[in-house]
N, C-alpha and C positions, 0 to 999 in steps of 0.2 A: 422838294426831293430831287436830287440830281438824276440824270438819265441812267447812269450806271447803278445807282441805288434802286431805281425802279425796275431795271432788268433783274437785279439780284432778288428783289422782292417777288417778281414774277416767277423766277426759277424755283424759289423755295415754295411759293404758293402752289405751283404746279405739282411739285413732288408731294406736298401735303394732300392736295386734292386727289392725286393718284392713290394715296394710301387710304383715303376716306371712302372713295367709290368702290363698291363691291364689283366683282367680276373682272373680266379681261377687256380692256378697251383697245388693246393692240397699239401698234405704232412704235412701241419701245420708249425708252426714257428720253431720247432726244426730241421726238415729236411731242411727248408729254411736257417737257420743259418749255418748248416753243409755244405750245398751247397755253401753258401757265403764264407766260409773258403776255400773250393775247388776252387771257382771262383776267390778269391783273389790270390791264388797260380797260377792259370792259367793266370790271367791278368798280374801278375808280370813276369811270364816266357815269355809270348808273348811280353810284353813290352820291356823286356830285349833283346829278340832276334830280334824283328822287328825295334825297335826305339832306342835301347841302353839305355833305361830308367834305372835309379837307384832307387831301392826300399828300400834304407837304412833309409830314413827319414819318420817318422810316420806322420808328419804334412805337408808333401809335397803334392801339388795339383796333381802332376802326379801319386803319389802312390795311392791316393784316386780314381782318375778317372780310372786308370788301374784296381784297385780292384773292383770297381762298374761295369765296363765294363765286366770284367771276370765273375762276379757273374750273370750278365744279360745273358751272353752266356750260362753259366751252367744251369741257371733256365729255359731258353728256351729249351735246349736239354732235361732236365728232364721232362718238360711239354710235349714235343713230345713223349718221351718214355712212360711215365705214362699215358698220355692222350689216347693212343691207347687202353689201357685195360679198359677204362671207357665206351666204346661204348656198348650200350645194343641193343638187337634185338627187333624190333618193330613188 
């Protein structure tokens, strides 16, 4: 898969992950899309290491599931890190 196709996959996977996750993660769509690219890279790396998955096909179901799963993981971690700073003293 080319670099541009991988970025496109990450952008779409980040948007899908944002729709799947309940609640407000914050950061807006630009941060979400950038985290989606990072998540697609993480999903591809983990999929290759754990399952021997091949991320060479753009329209492969495994590519999409790994990218979306990686994006969800990255968004959850981001929400935990950023969510700690949102607490206000009552």
